[in-house]
N, C-alpha and C positions, 0 to 999 in steps of 0.2 A: 497540355496533357500531363506534364510533370506536376503542375500546381493542382490539377484535379486529383492526381494520385496522393499528393500530400494532404489535401483536404479530406479525402476518403480515409486515409490512415488516421488522421486526427479525430475524425468523427467516430470511427470504429473503436479506437482506444477509449475515447470519451464514454461511449456506450458500454464497453466491457467493464471499465473501472466503475462506472455508475452502478451497474447491476451487481458487481462484486461488493461494492460498498453497501448496497441495500441488503445483500445476503448476509454480510457481516453484522449489520445492525439487527437483522432478524434473529441472529444467534444470541443477542443480549438477553431477551426474556428467558430463553432456555437456560442460559448460564445462571441467571438470577434464581430461576426455579430450582435448579440443581443445588445451588448453595443454600437456599432456604430449606429445601428438603433435608440436606445434610445437617443443618443446624437443628431442625426439628427432631431428626432421628437421634442425633448425638445428645442433645440436652433435655429433650422432653421424653423420649422413649428409652434413653440410655442404651441405644443400639446403633453406634456409628456404622456407616456403610463402608465397604472396602473400595468401592469404585468412584465415589463422588469427587474425591480430591483429584484423582487423575483425570477424570472426565472434565471437570471444571478447568483444570490446568490446560488441557488440550483446547477446549473451547476458547479460553482467554487468549491462548496463543494464536488461534485462527482469527479471532476478532482483531487482535493487534496487528498481525502481519498483513491481513487483507485490508485493514483500515489504513495502512500506510499509503497505498496508492490513492485511495479515496481522499485522504487528507491532502495529499499533493494536488489532486485535481481541484479541490476546494480552496487551495491556498492556505491550508491550515498549519503548515510547518513554519517553524520560527526562522527569523533572520537576525543578524546582528544590526539592530536599528541605528546604533551610534554611527556607523559608517554608511549603511544602506540607504537611509533616508536623506542623507546629505549630498547624494550624487544624482546625476540626471537619470531619466528613465532608461535611456540607451545604455548607460553604464550599469544600471541595475540589471538589465538584460544580459550584459556580459558577465556580471557576477553570477547570475543564475545559470548561465551556460557552464561556467567553470564549476560551480558547486554541484550542479546536476551531473556533470561528467564524473566528478569524484564519487558521488553517491552511486552512480552506475558501476564504477569500478568495484566498490565494496559489495554491492548487491551481486555482482557476477561472482565474486569470491564466495559469498554465502551460498549461491546456487551450486557452485563447484563442490563445496564442502558437503552440502546437503545431498548432492547427487551421489557422492561416495558413501555417505551414511545410508542412503536409500538402497544402494547396491549391497551394503553389508546387511541391512535389514532383510533383504530378499535372500541373500546367501546363507546367513546365520540365524534368521528368525529373531532378530534383535527385539527385546522387550524392555519396557520401562522397569527400572529396579524399584519395585514397590510390591506391596502385598497382592494387589490385583494383577500386576504385571501385564498390562495390555501391550499389544504389538506396536512398534514405532513407525512402521512403514508409512502409514497414512499421514503422520505428522511431517515426515520428510517430503512426501509428495506435495502436501499442501504448502509447505514452506517454499519449495521450488516454484510452484505455480504462482503463489502470491508475490514472490520476489521478481519473477518474470513479468508479472503484470505491472509491478512498480517500475521495472526497467522500461517497459513500453510507455508508461505514463511520463517518465522522465525524458525519454527519447522524443516523445510527442511535444513536450514543453520546450526542449532544445530546438527542435525543428521550427516551432512557432516563433520562438525568439530570434532565431537566425533569419527566418523569412522577413520578419519586421525590420531587423537591422539592415538587411540587404536591400529590400524593396521599399521600405518606409510605409508599407501598407499591411493591414491585418490579413492573416491567412484565412480566417473564417469571418463571416458577417458579424457574428456576436462573439467577440474574443474575450476570454477570461483574462483579466489583468490581476495578477497577484503581486504586483510590484508596489509595495508600500501600503496596500490595503487589501482587505479580503472581499471587496465588492467586485461585481462584474461591471464591465463598462461596454457600452455599445459603440462600435467603431463602424460607421457606415460611410466613411470616406469624407464626411463634412468637417 
């Protein structure tokens, strides 16, 4: 029953992060179009927009922060290869558990700070200090959501590593191995 719950949690997080990553990648063409429009307006029409810079800044922030969990899922974050590649796979798992735990600590701090910022935005109607002056609440909510998703992904990875260290078996039939490579590896018990 416990293992079934762990597997369900891992699959659910995998699905959430995957679709969030797809959403972030779908924002890229919109960001490119806004930047292209601003360049056209500024240099060809000699009429720069008031909103394009702020809007592209928010979109870039959304893409970057949502993409963090997706990059973690795909094994796209960097490691210190000098040490990491010279140790056994189980030691790499221990390193991952430690570094993921530290990352969770910092992400929780970011969520805490952004929660305060969101409350201020609600209470005082905080706006970005620019000519367009858009409200900031949406940005703080997105940051809280994306960091929470990243925390879920890191918790999922810690659970997966702990399960393999304790039992010696993979938690899922097809387990993503980001230890030393960015490839997936099939673990069917053979």
